[in-house]
FIVOTI-115012 format. One record per residue (C-alpha): residue number from 0; chain; x, y, z; residue in one letter. Coordinates in nm, 4 decimals. Each point is the difference from the previous one (the first is absolute). Last residue first. Layout:
// residues N
<NUM; "A"; <X; Y; Z>; "a">
...
END
This chain:
// residues 75
<74; "A"; <-10.2203; 25.7851; 11.4500>; "i">
<73; "A"; <0.1567; -0.2056; -0.2801>; "i">
<72; "A"; <-0.1927; -0.3208; 0.0748>; "v">
<71; "A"; <-0.3470; 0.1541; 0.0280>; "s">
<70; "A"; <0.0484; 0.1870; -0.3261>; "l">
<69; "A"; <0.1128; -0.3155; -0.1796>; "i">
<68; "A"; <-0.3112; -0.1788; 0.1272>; "i">
<67; "A"; <-0.2154; 0.2851; -0.1313>; "t">
<66; "A"; <0.1746; -0.0122; -0.3375>; "l">
<65; "A"; <-0.0584; -0.3751; -0.0305>; "v">
<64; "A"; <-0.3670; 0.0287; 0.0967>; "i">
<63; "A"; <-0.0592; 0.2892; -0.2424>; "f">
<62; "A"; <0.1695; -0.1871; -0.2854>; "i">
<61; "A"; <-0.2260; -0.2995; 0.0598>; "g">
<60; "A"; <-0.3103; 0.2189; 0.0176>; "a">
<59; "A"; <0.1044; 0.1789; -0.3200>; "l">
<58; "A"; <0.0314; -0.3315; -0.1829>; "i">
<57; "A"; <-0.3378; -0.1242; 0.1249>; "a">
<56; "A"; <-0.1665; 0.3342; -0.0818>; "s">
<55; "A"; <0.1436; -0.0027; -0.3508>; "l">
<54; "A"; <-0.1099; -0.3573; -0.0652>; "k">
<53; "A"; <-0.3569; 0.0747; 0.1102>; "n">
<52; "A"; <0.0008; 0.3315; -0.1888>; "l">
<51; "A"; <0.1064; -0.1726; -0.3221>; "f">
<50; "A"; <-0.2611; -0.2726; 0.0394>; "e">
<49; "A"; <-0.2697; 0.2621; 0.0616>; "d">
<48; "A"; <0.1212; 0.2054; -0.2970>; "i">
<47; "A"; <-0.0202; -0.3003; -0.2299>; "g">
<46; "A"; <-0.3482; -0.0937; 0.1151>; "k">
<45; "A"; <-0.1163; 0.3538; -0.0683>; "k">
<44; "A"; <0.0947; 0.0102; -0.3657>; "k">
<43; "A"; <0.2603; 0.2483; -0.1147>; "g">
<42; "A"; <0.2504; 0.1980; 0.2071>; "f">
<41; "A"; <-0.1167; 0.3608; -0.0421>; "l">
<40; "A"; <-0.3690; -0.0487; -0.0723>; "a">
<39; "A"; <-0.0129; -0.2633; 0.2717>; "e">
<38; "A"; <0.1661; 0.2411; 0.2424>; "a">
<37; "A"; <-0.2938; 0.2341; -0.0412>; "g">
<36; "A"; <-0.2380; -0.2872; 0.0594>; "g">
<35; "A"; <0.2106; -0.1087; 0.2961>; "g">
<34; "A"; <-0.0751; 0.3331; 0.1658>; "i">
<33; "A"; <-0.3721; -0.0586; -0.0454>; "a">
<32; "A"; <0.0356; -0.3574; 0.1203>; "g">
<31; "A"; <0.1952; 0.1269; 0.2994>; "s">
<30; "A"; <-0.3025; 0.2091; 0.0924>; "m">
<29; "A"; <-0.2359; -0.2956; 0.0011>; "g">
<28; "A"; <0.1359; -0.3263; -0.1383>; "a">
<27; "A"; <-0.1863; -0.1871; 0.2754>; "g">
<26; "A"; <0.2526; -0.2828; 0.0069>; "k">
<25; "A"; <0.2867; 0.2436; -0.0269>; "g">
<24; "A"; <0.1779; 0.1405; -0.3020>; "s">
<23; "A"; <0.3656; 0.0705; 0.0599>; "q">
<22; "A"; <0.0964; 0.3680; -0.0153>; "l">
<21; "A"; <0.0133; 0.0338; 0.3797>; "l">
<20; "A"; <0.2458; -0.2870; 0.0358>; "v">
<19; "A"; <0.2373; 0.1396; -0.2614>; "a">
<18; "A"; <-0.0142; 0.3490; 0.1497>; "g">
<17; "A"; <0.0734; -0.1240; 0.3518>; "i">
<16; "A"; <0.2889; -0.2093; -0.1314>; "l">
<15; "A"; <0.1433; 0.2982; -0.1870>; "g">
<14; "A"; <-0.0208; 0.2111; 0.3152>; "l">
<13; "A"; <0.1753; -0.2721; 0.1996>; "a">
<12; "A"; <0.2684; -0.0342; -0.2692>; "v">
<11; "A"; <0.0659; 0.3747; 0.0156>; "l">
<10; "A"; <0.0173; -0.0063; 0.3810>; "i">
<9; "A"; <0.2404; -0.2947; 0.0011>; "d">
<8; "A"; <0.2211; 0.1654; -0.2625>; "l">
<7; "A"; <0.0165; 0.3157; 0.2135>; "v">
<6; "A"; <0.0869; -0.2059; 0.3093>; "l">
<5; "A"; <0.2662; -0.1992; -0.1869>; "v">
<4; "A"; <0.1678; 0.3206; -0.1174>; "i">
<3; "A"; <-0.0235; 0.1631; 0.3432>; "t">
<2; "A"; <0.1448; -0.3035; 0.1791>; "y">
<1; "A"; <0.2885; -0.0186; -0.2460>; "l">
<0; "A"; <0.0897; 0.3622; 0.0801>; "m">
END
C-alpha cells in the first residue's frame, strides 16, 4: 500500500519535473520560447517565469530524489 502511494507520487513529480524543464527557455529560445511566450501572458514578464521555473524544477528534482530513495528502501 505504502509502495503504491509513493510510486504514484514519484510518477506525478517526475511528470511535473519534465514539464517544468520543457517550459524553460533555452539559449536558442526556439520552440520553448514560443511556449514561454504563452506562459509569459499567464505569469507576467518572461524573467519572472524563468526564475519561477528554475526554482520549481530544483524543488521537484529534490522531491523526486527523496521519493526514489524511499522507493528503493521499501522494496
